[in-house]
N, C-alpha and C positions, 0 to 999 in steps of 0.2 A: 747651376749655382757655383760660385768659386769658393774654395776653402783654403785659407792660409795654413801652411804647415811650418810650425815653429821648430819641430824637433827633426832629428836626423832620421830618415827612412832606413829601417833595418831589413824590411821585407814587405811583401804584399801578397794578396790573394784576390781573386775574382769571385764576387758573391753571385751564385746562380739562384734562379727562382726556387729551386728545390731547397737552397740553404735558408732562404727567406721563410719558406713554409715551415721548415723545422724550428727556426727561431720563434715563429708565432705559436706553434704547438707548445714549446717549452714555456713561453710566457703565459699561455692559457692554463697549463698544468700548475704553474706556480701560483696563478691567481686562485685556482680551485683549492689548492693546499692552504693558502692564507685564509679563505673563506671559512674552510672546514675547521681551521684552528680558532677562528674567532667564534664561530658557532659553538665549539666545544667549551670555549671559555665562558660564553654566556650561558650554556646549558647547565653550568653549576648552579646558577642563580634561578633556573626555571622551577616553578612549584609544581609538583605532580600530586595527583589525588591519592591520599592515604588517610588511614583512620585516625591519625593524630591532629588532623585539621579541625580546628574549633568552628562551631556553627556561627556564621555571621548573624548580625541582627536582622538583616534583611535578605531574603533570597527571592530569585524570580523563578517562576514556574507556569504550568498550564493545568487546567482542569478539563477533564473529559467526561462527558455524560454516557453512561452505559445502560441501555434499556434493553432487558432481555425477557422472553416470555416465561422465564422461571419465576420472577418476582413481580409483585404488583407495582412496587415502587422502583425508581431508577437508582443506580449506583453512580456516585460522582468520585472520580479517581483524579487525585491532585499529585503532580509530580514536581518537586522543587529542585531547581539547579543551583549549583554554585559556580561562580565565575572565577577562574583561575588565571593569574598573570594579567589581570585587567590592564588595559591600555597599552600592552606591549604586542609585538608580533607573535607571541606565544599564547595569546589569550585564547581560552576555550571554556565551553560550558560542560559540566559533567553532572549527572543526577546525584542528588544528595539524600533525598527523602521521599517517601510516598505515603499518601493517606487515602483511605476509601471511606466515604460517608454515605449513609442512606437511612431512610426512615425504617427500613426493614431490619430488624435485629435478630432474625433467625440464624444467620450465620456469623454473628458478631465475633465469636471467639477465634475461629480460623482466619477470618479476615485480618484481625488485629495481629495474629501471629504471623501471617504471611507478609503484611506490610512492614512489620519490625524486622523480620529476616531479610527482606529485599533492601530495606534502608541500610541494614548493617553491611550487606554486600556492596551497595553503592558507595559507602564511605571506605570500604577497603581499598578501592581504586583498582586499576589494571582493567582488563577486558571483561566488562560486565554484560556484554551482549549475549553471553551464553544463556542468561535467564530467559531470554526470549524463546529460544528453542526448547528449553526444559519446560516451560510453562505451556507452550503450544502443543506439547506432546502429551498433555494430561487429557485423558478421555473419561467421560462420565458414564458409569455402568448403566444408568437409565437412559442413555442416548443423548445426542446433542441437539442442536437447533440451528436454524437459518437466521442470520441477522439481516438487517436492511441491505439490499443489493443482492440477496441470494447467496451470499457467502456462508459456507457451513462452518460452524463452531462446534467442536466435539464436547466442550464443557465450558463453564463460566470461567475457570482458571486459564483456559486457552484464549479466551476473549480478553482477559486481562493482559496476557502476554502479548496479544496483538496490539493493545493500546500501548504498552511499554515500547513495542517495536516502532510504532508511529512516532512516538516522542523521541526516541533515539535517533531516528531518521531526521527529525526536524532540527536536532542540534548537531547533526553531523558525525555521530558515532557509527551509524550504519548507513552504508551507501546502498541506495535502491537500484538494482540493476535495471537499466533502461532497455526497452525493446529496440532491436535494430529497425532500420528503415524498411528492410525487406519483411520483417515480422509484422510491423504496424500495417504495411501495405497489404500483406496476406490477410490479416484480420479484417480489414476494411473491405476487402473483396469477398470474404465469406459472409460478412453481414449483409452486404448489398445483394449477393446472389441469393441468400435465404429470403430477404425481403421481396426480391423479384419473383422467387418461386411461389411464395405464399400469395402474392398479389395475383399471380397466374392461376393458381388453384381457385381462388375466390371468384375470379372473373369467368372461369369455365363453368361454374354452378349457375345454371340458368334458372330464372324464376319459375319457369314452367316445371322444373324438377322438384320444387318444394310443394309442401301441402297447401293446397289453396284455402283461402279464407272462406269459411262456411257460414253464411248468414241464415241463422235459424228463423223459421217462421214465428211470427208473433201469435201467442196463444193468450186466451183470456181466462181468468180465474173465475170459475162458476160461482164462488161464494161472494166475491166483491166486484166482479166485473173489470178488475184492473188488469193492465196488460204487462206481462212479464216475459220479455224475450229470453229465449234459452241462450246459454253461453255460446260465445263465438269462439271458434278454433283458429288460431293464427300461427303460422309456421314462421319462425325467425331463424335466421342463419347467423351463427356465431363466427366472428372472425377474431383471430388471434392478434394481439398487439405485438407488432414485430419492430417497435421503435427500439433500437439499441443505441446506447450512448456511451458504453464502456463504464469503467470503475468511477464512482462518485456520481450518484444519480443514475445507476444502472437500471435499465428496464428491458428485461429479456423476455421471450415468448413464455407464456404460462405453461406450456407443455414441456419446456426444456427440463432436462434431468442434470443431476450433479456430474461435474467433470472432476475425475480423480486427480487431475494434475494441478488445477488451481482452486478446487473446493468451491466451485461457483455453479449456481443452476443456470448453465448456459449451453448445455450439451444437447444438440438438435440433430435430426437425421437428414442429411443432404446426399442425394444421389446414392441412396443406400448405405451411407457411411456416417458414423457418429462424429460430429464435428462440433468443437467448442467455439462459440461466438465471443468468448472473453479473452482466452489466451491463444487461440488458433490451433489447439491441439486437434489432430485427426487420427482416428483409429486406423484409417487405411494408409496413413503416411503422408 
């Protein structure tokens, strides 16, 4: 392409590929600085969660049903969220208040106190995820219980903390660490191996090894002449359910014990080693 030069040439230099790369890097750095300056200017108008924010007329939230063996009636936990910077690129949901309702009034005082304190912490803003660890670390001196799925809960407060954790994950405040492809593959292999091992054990038990069905002779009652057969003895072989589907509809073998790593009743003995079918933990490494 021809370029017309209207001015007097005073000097010249040859532009090398290295010079072009340096110019591109300088332009990129300048663009990054410009974007940072714009973000800083916009950041002054971004609303952060703090205790002076007034409660809107309408809040969005979720209600969770909590059924424990401690109470006859279920607890219903409602967590309402406030939407900050709605409609902008800085939009975010933050917990604003929590309520717990139930027909059971035995623990009304401490439940009201707990929810009010938690709501106050939510409205303070900042990193409120510490509540999860604090609540899950509460242990009942009378002992805990297993909730649906075989997960051990050391106390009712700990299960409330688990519900708060699930809610914070749903709004993006807590990132759930995903299992790597190698870990998922290992867990799938362990489950398949245990299922195959149990099937093999069941097939090796021959029917001849069980107690035979004894047909008792029919005897007559001398008084009425009616026939009363004596009870039959039947041997039945119990098989364990080894259908394992993972978290959410979990079904582990009934003989499984609790894994200290994931607090789930999924620890079985495979090849003489304690192995968890939920998280893949193995005592033998």
